[in-house]
C-alpha positions in Angstrom: 0.3 29.4 -87.7 0.5 29.9 -83.7 2.7 32.9 -82.1 2.2 32.7 -78.6 4.2 30.1 -76.6 2.7 27.7 -73.8 3.9 25.5 -71.2 4.2 22.6 -73.4 6.2 24.2 -75.9 9.5 24.7 -73.7 11.1 22.0 -72.3 11.5 23.3 -68.8 8.2 25.4 -68.4 10.1 28.7 -67.2 9.6 31.9 -69.0 11.0 35.4 -67.5 7.2 36.0 -66.9 7.7 33.8 -64.3 10.5 34.7 -62.8 10.4 37.2 -59.6 11.1 40.5 -59.9 14.6 40.5 -58.5 15.6 37.9 -60.7 14.5 40.0 -63.9 16.0 43.0 -62.6 19.3 41.3 -62.2 19.1 39.9 -65.4 17.8 43.4 -67.5 21.2 44.8 -64.8 23.8 42.3 -66.1 25.3 44.1 -69.0 25.5 47.3 -68.0 26.9 46.4 -64.6 29.4 44.4 -66.1 30.0 47.3 -69.0 29.9 50.0 -66.2 30.9 48.4 -62.9 32.7 45.4 -62.7 35.4 45.9 -65.9 36.1 49.3 -65.1 37.2 48.2 -61.4 39.2 45.1 -62.6 40.9 47.0 -65.0 41.9 49.8 -62.2 42.7 47.3 -60.1 45.1 46.0 -62.6 47.0 49.4 -62.8 46.9 49.5 -59.0 48.9 46.2 -58.5 51.3 47.1 -61.3 51.8 50.4 -59.9 52.2 48.8 -56.7 54.9 46.3 -57.8 56.7 49.1 -59.5 56.7 51.3 -56.5 57.8 47.8 -54.2 60.7 47.4 -56.7 61.9 50.9 -56.4 61.8 50.9 -52.7 63.8 47.8 -52.9 66.6 49.4 -54.7 66.8 52.5 -52.3 67.5 52.5 -48.5 65.6 49.4 -47.4 68.7 47.1 -47.3 69.9 49.5 -44.7 67.1 49.1 -42.0 67.4 45.4 -42.7 70.7 45.2 -41.9 70.2 47.4 -38.5 66.8 45.2 -37.8 69.3 42.1 -38.0 71.9 43.8 -36.3 69.7 44.2 -33.7 68.3 40.5 -33.4 72.2 39.8 -33.1 72.8 41.9 -30.3 70.3 40.1 -28.5 70.9 36.8 -29.4 74.6 37.3 -28.1 73.5 38.8 -24.7 71.0 35.7 -24.1 74.2 33.3 -24.7 76.2 35.6 -22.2 73.3 34.8 -19.6 73.7 31.2 -20.1 70.4 30.6 -21.7 68.1 30.5 -18.9 65.3 30.6 -20.6 63.9 29.6 -23.9 64.2 31.5 -26.7 61.0 32.7 -28.5 60.1 35.2 -31.2 57.6 37.8 -30.3 55.3 36.4 -32.8 51.5 36.6 -31.6 50.0 33.3 -30.5 47.3 33.5 -32.9 49.7 34.3 -35.7 50.7 30.5 -35.3 49.0 27.3 -37.3 48.3 25.8 -33.5 44.9 25.3 -31.6 46.4 25.8 -28.6 44.7 28.7 -26.7 47.1 29.4 -23.9 49.9 31.4 -24.4 53.4 30.0 -24.3 55.8 33.0 -23.8 55.8 32.9 -20.1 59.4 32.9 -18.6 61.1 33.4 -22.3 63.8 35.4 -22.8 
């Protein structure tokens, strides 16, 4: 009985001995890499996200509504001033142009309120 394999025994003809050393190294360390790096990192990130969601929830309960109301009041005052001035200029947000979904490279905010 024959114990050695030849190229004719394998349909593709590929063996690990034919693979580059980098491929063999990665194939050798894939299980330890998953066990000791990927799975612990994903587990840790899962708990970081859970903790972050609890912190966000807790912050939404305490104090953020007053700051939101203050910001809304500021915007309302600015709109009232704009109305009193006769709406001479277009009303624009302070959002940066690169944040908008536009291919324009020029600024379209000159001369706006």
